[in-house]
MIDOSE-1310 file (N, C-alpha, C; in nm, 2 decimals, decimal comma, always signed):
residues 129
mgrr	+0,09/-0,12/+0,00/+0,00/+0,00/+0,00/+0,09/+0,12/+0,00; +0,05/+0,22/-0,08/+0,13/+0,34/-0,09/+0,12/+0,43/+0,04; +0,22/+0,51/+0,06/+0,22/+0,59/+0,18/+0,15/+0,72/+0,15; +0,09/+0,78/+0,25/+0,02/+0,91/+0,23/+0,11/+1,02/+0,30
frng	+0,12/+1,13/+0,23/+0,20/+1,24/+0,28/+0,11/+1,35/+0,31; +0,16/+1,45/+0,39/+0,09/+1,57/+0,43/+0,17/+1,69/+0,38; +0,11/+1,80/+0,36/+0,18/+1,93/+0,32/+0,29/+1,95/+0,42; +0,40/+2,00/+0,37/+0,51/+2,03/+0,46/+0,65/+2,03/+0,39
rgrl	+0,75/+2,01/+0,47/+0,88/+2,01/+0,42/+0,95/+1,88/+0,45; +1,05/+1,85/+0,38/+1,13/+1,72/+0,41/+1,25/+1,72/+0,32; +1,29/+1,59/+0,29/+1,41/+1,57/+0,22/+1,39/+1,46/+0,12; +1,43/+1,48/+0,00/+1,43/+1,37/-0,10/+1,57/+1,31/-0,11
vvpg	+1,58/+1,18/-0,09/+1,70/+1,11/-0,09/+1,71/+1,03/-0,22; +1,81/+1,06/-0,31/+1,83/+0,99/-0,43/+1,96/+0,90/-0,41; +1,94/+0,77/-0,42/+2,06/+0,68/-0,40/+2,15/+0,70/-0,52; +2,28/+0,70/-0,49/+2,38/+0,72/-0,59/+2,47/+0,60/-0,61
egga	+2,56/+0,61/-0,70/+2,66/+0,50/-0,73/+2,74/+0,47/-0,61; +2,77/+0,35/-0,58/+2,86/+0,31/-0,47/+2,81/+0,35/-0,33; +2,68/+0,36/-0,32/+2,62/+0,38/-0,19/+2,61/+0,53/-0,15; +2,67/+0,62/-0,22/+2,65/+0,76/-0,19/+2,51/+0,80/-0,23
avgv	+2,45/+0,89/-0,15/+2,32/+0,94/-0,18/+2,32/+1,09/-0,18; +2,23/+1,14/-0,26/+2,21/+1,29/-0,27/+2,08/+1,33/-0,19; +2,10/+1,42/-0,10/+1,98/+1,47/-0,03/+1,94/+1,61/-0,08; +1,81/+1,62/-0,11/+1,76/+1,74/-0,17/+1,65/+1,80/-0,09
plei	+1,65/+1,93/-0,06/+1,54/+1,99/+0,02/+1,41/+1,97/-0,06; +1,30/+1,94/+0,01/+1,18/+1,90/-0,05/+1,06/+1,97/+0,01; +0,97/+2,02/-0,08/+0,84/+2,07/-0,03/+0,74/+1,97/-0,07; +0,65/+1,93/+0,02/+0,55/+1,83/-0,01/+0,41/+1,90/-0,02
aasy	+0,35/+1,88/-0,14/+0,21/+1,94/-0,16/+0,12/+1,83/-0,17; +0,04/+1,80/-0,06/-0,05/+1,69/-0,06/-0,19/+1,72/-0,06; -0,23/+1,85/-0,03/-0,37/+1,89/-0,03/-0,40/+1,93/-0,18; -0,53/+1,93/-0,21/-0,57/+1,97/-0,34/-0,52/+2,11/-0,37
rart	-0,54/+2,20/-0,27/-0,50/+2,34/-0,29/-0,35/+2,36/-0,31; -0,27/+2,29/-0,23/-0,12/+2,30/-0,25/-0,08/+2,24/-0,38; -0,14/+2,13/-0,42/-0,10/+2,07/-0,55/-0,14/+2,16/-0,67; -0,26/+2,22/-0,66/-0,31/+2,31/-0,76/-0,21/+2,43/-0,78
kgll	-0,16/+2,48/-0,67/-0,07/+2,59/-0,68/+0,07/+2,55/-0,73; +0,12/+2,44/-0,67/+0,25/+2,39/-0,71/+0,35/+2,50/-0,72; +0,42/+2,50/-0,84/+0,52/+2,60/-0,86/+0,48/+2,73/-0,93; +0,34/+2,74/-0,95/+0,29/+2,86/-1,02/+0,34/+2,99/-0,96
grds	+0,38/+3,08/-1,04/+0,42/+3,21/-1,00/+0,56/+3,22/-0,94; +0,63/+3,11/-0,94/+0,76/+3,12/-0,88/+0,87/+3,14/-0,99; +0,98/+3,20/-0,95/+1,09/+3,21/-1,04/+1,20/+3,11/-1,02; +1,19/+3,04/-0,91/+1,29/+2,93/-0,88/+1,23/+2,85/-0,76
iega	+1,30/+2,74/-0,74/+1,27/+2,65/-0,62/+1,40/+2,60/-0,57; +1,41/+2,59/-0,44/+1,52/+2,53/-0,37/+1,49/+2,38/-0,36; +1,56/+2,30/-0,43/+1,54/+2,16/-0,42/+1,42/+2,12/-0,51; +1,32/+2,04/-0,46/+1,22/+1,99/-0,54/+1,08/+2,00/-0,47
mllt	+0,97/+1,98/-0,54/+0,84/+1,98/-0,49/+0,78/+1,84/-0,52; +0,72/+1,78/-0,42/+0,65/+1,65/-0,45/+0,50/+1,68/-0,45; +0,43/+1,65/-0,56/+0,29/+1,66/-0,57/+0,23/+1,52/-0,55; +0,14/+1,50/-0,45/+0,09/+1,37/-0,41/-0,05/+1,38/-0,36
pags	-0,14/+1,30/-0,41/-0,12/+1,21/-0,52/-0,13/+1,29/-0,65; -0,07/+1,25/-0,75/-0,07/+1,31/-0,88/-0,03/+1,22/-0,99; -0,09/+1,23/-1,11/-0,06/+1,14/-1,22/-0,02/+1,22/-1,34; -0,04/+1,35/-1,34/+0,00/+1,44/-1,45/+0,02/+1,58/-1,40
vhtf	+0,09/+1,66/-1,48/+0,10/+1,80/-1,44/+0,09/+1,89/-1,57; +0,08/+2,02/-1,54/+0,08/+2,11/-1,66/+0,17/+2,23/-1,61; +0,21/+2,31/-1,71/+0,30/+2,42/-1,68/+0,24/+2,55/-1,73; +0,11/+2,55/-1,74/+0,04/+2,68/-1,77/+0,06/+2,78/-1,66
gmrm	+0,10/+2,90/-1,69/+0,12/+3,00/-1,58/+0,26/+2,99/-1,52; +0,34/+2,90/-1,56/+0,48/+2,88/-1,50/+0,57/+2,99/-1,57; +0,66/+3,03/-1,49/+0,76/+3,13/-1,54/+0,89/+3,07/-1,58; +0,91/+2,94/-1,56/+1,04/+2,87/-1,59/+1,01/+2,73/-1,63
pidv	+1,11/+2,68/-1,72/+1,10/+2,54/-1,75/+1,13/+2,45/-1,63; +1,07/+2,33/-1,62/+1,09/+2,25/-1,50/+1,13/+2,11/-1,54; +1,20/+2,03/-1,46/+1,21/+1,89/-1,47/+1,09/+1,83/-1,40; +1,04/+1,72/-1,45/+0,93/+1,65/-1,40/+0,96/+1,50/-1,39
ayld	+0,95/+1,44/-1,27/+0,97/+1,30/-1,26/+0,84/+1,24/-1,21; +0,79/+1,13/-1,28/+0,67/+1,06/-1,24/+0,71/+0,94/-1,15; +0,65/+0,92/-1,04/+0,69/+0,81/-0,95/+0,57/+0,72/-0,93; +0,59/+0,59/-0,91/+0,48/+0,50/-0,88/+0,46/+0,49/-0,73
rhlt	+0,37/+0,41/-0,68/+0,34/+0,41/-0,54/+0,46/+0,36/-0,45; +0,56/+0,30/-0,51/+0,68/+0,26/-0,43/+0,79/+0,36/-0,44; +0,76/+0,48/-0,50/+0,86/+0,58/-0,53/+0,97/+0,55/-0,62; +0,93/+0,46/-0,72/+1,02/+0,42/-0,83/+1,00/+0,52/-0,94
vlsv	+1,11/+0,58/-1,00/+1,09/+0,67/-1,11/+1,05/+0,60/-1,24; +0,93/+0,65/-1,29/+0,88/+0,59/-1,41/+0,92/+0,67/-1,54; +0,94/+0,80/-1,52/+0,97/+0,88/-1,63/+1,03/+1,02/-1,58; +1,13/+1,07/-1,65/+1,18/+1,21/-1,62/+1,18/+1,29/-1,75
qtmr	+1,13/+1,41/-1,75/+1,13/+1,49/-1,87/+1,14/+1,64/-1,82; +1,18/+1,72/-1,92/+1,18/+1,87/-1,90/+1,06/+1,93/-1,97; +0,99/+2,01/-1,90/+0,87/+2,08/-1,96/+0,89/+2,23/-1,96; +0,86/+2,29/-2,08/+0,86/+2,43/-2,09/+0,73/+2,49/-2,04
pgrl	+0,73/+2,62/-2,01/+0,60/+2,68/-1,97/+0,49/+2,66/-2,07; +0,36/+2,65/-2,03/+0,25/+2,64/-2,13/+0,23/+2,51/-2,18; +0,28/+2,40/-2,12/+0,26/+2,27/-2,17/+0,17/+2,18/-2,08; +0,11/+2,08/-2,14/+0,02/+1,99/-2,06/+0,09/+1,85/-2,07
grpr	+0,13/+1,80/-1,95/+0,20/+1,67/-1,95/+0,10/+1,56/-1,97; +0,14/+1,45/-2,04/+0,05/+1,33/-2,05/+0,04/+1,26/-1,92; -0,08/+1,22/-1,88/-0,10/+1,14/-1,76/-0,02/+1,01/-1,77; +0,05/+0,96/-1,67/+0,12/+0,84/-1,66/+0,04/+0,73/-1,59
lrsr	+0,02/+0,62/-1,65/-0,07/+0,52/-1,60/-0,05/+0,48/-1,46; +0,08/+0,45/-1,42/+0,10/+0,40/-1,28/+0,15/+0,51/-1,19; +0,15/+0,63/-1,24/+0,21/+0,74/-1,15/+0,12/+0,77/-1,03; +0,18/+0,78/-0,92/+0,10/+0,82/-0,79/+0,16/+0,95/-0,74
hvle	+0,28/+0,99/-0,77/+0,34/+1,11/-0,72/+0,42/+1,17/-0,84; +0,43/+1,31/-0,83/+0,51/+1,38/-0,93/+0,61/+1,47/-0,86; +0,74/+1,46/-0,90/+0,84/+1,55/-0,85/+0,86/+1,66/-0,95; +0,87/+1,79/-0,91/+0,90/+1,90/-0,99/+1,03/+1,97/-0,94
aeag	+1,11/+2,02/-1,03/+1,23/+2,09/-0,99/+1,27/+2,18/-1,11; +1,37/+2,27/-1,08/+1,42/+2,35/-1,19/+1,48/+2,26/-1,30; +1,46/+2,31/-1,43/+1,50/+2,23/-1,54/+1,65/+2,20/-1,53; +1,69/+2,08/-1,56/+1,83/+2,04/-1,57/+1,89/+1,98/-1,44
vmag	+1,82/+2,00/-1,32/+1,89/+1,95/-1,20/+1,87/+1,80/-1,17; +1,77/+1,74/-1,22/+1,74/+1,60/-1,18/+1,85/+1,51/-1,23; +1,90/+1,53/-1,35/+2,01/+1,45/-1,40/+2,13/+1,46/-1,30; +2,16/+1,57/-1,25/+2,27/+1,59/-1,16/+2,25/+1,52/-1,03
wglr	+2,13/+1,50/-0,99/+2,10/+1,43/-0,87/+2,11/+1,28/-0,89; +2,11/+1,23/-1,02/+2,11/+1,09/-1,05/+1,97/+1,04/-1,05; +1,87/+1,12/-1,07/+1,73/+1,08/-1,08/+1,70/+1,04/-1,22; +1,68/+0,91/-1,24/+1,65/+0,85/-1,37/+1,56/+0,74/-1,36
vgvv	+1,50/+0,69/-1,47/+1,41/+0,58/-1,47/+1,46/+0,46/-1,40; +1,38/+0,40/-1,31/+1,42/+0,28/-1,24/+1,48/+0,31/-1,10; +1,52/+0,43/-1,07/+1,57/+0,46/-0,94/+1,46/+0,47/-0,84; +1,48/+0,42/-0,72/+1,38/+0,43/-0,61/+1,43/+0,53/-0,51
vvve	+1,35/+0,64/-0,50/+1,39/+0,75/-0,41/+1,32/+0,73/-0,27; +1,37/+0,80/-0,17/+1,32/+0,80/-0,04/+1,27/+0,94/+0,00; +1,15/+0,95/+0,05/+1,10/+1,08/+0,10/+1,10/+1,08/+0,25; +1,17/+1,17/+0,31/+1,18/+1,19/+0,45/+1,10/+1,31/+0,49
aead	+0,98/+1,30/+0,54/+0,90/+1,42/+0,58/+0,94/+1,47/+0,71; +0,96/+1,60/+0,73/+0,99/+1,66/+0,86/+0,87/+1,65/+0,95; +0,90/+1,64/+1,07/+0,79/+1,64/+1,18/+0,70/+1,52/+1,15; +0,76/+1,41/+1,13/+0,68/+1,28/+1,13/+0,66/+1,24/+1,27
sghs	+0,64/+1,34/+1,36/+0,63/+1,32/+1,50/+0,49/+1,33/+1,56; +0,39/+1,28/+1,48/+0,26/+1,29/+1,53/+0,23/+1,17/+1,62; +0,33/+1,09/+1,65/+0,31/+0,97/+1,73/+0,33/+1,00/+1,88; +0,25/+0,96/+1,96/+0,27/+0,98/+2,11/+0,35/+0,87/+2,17
a	+0,44/+0,90/+2,26/+0,53/+0,80/+2,32/+0,46/+0,72/+2,43
């Protein structure tokens, strides 16, 4: 069963070659309102944004091109592409989450098809001791 996320901040961990991992600051947009806003109206983003649940995205109203990675319920990367402003992305059949970041950065993180990422949400401390 897929994990449910809440709006907030966290870290995206991308496993690298030889056990090294890349940690990327992450904003999590889990509510309808947060997903709808996404990166609209921004000139840049520090790290990445996770839209969840999401099967497709668009870049209407965006000011910058973005990298988009579609993830399945196990956080396995299904597809990575760069989208210019004013585009409508095709829905991905098994996509449950979408990562967005500035164009060109995902390759540098080692984010490619088949990689399984880890999402560490901040303040996962809703548990009482």
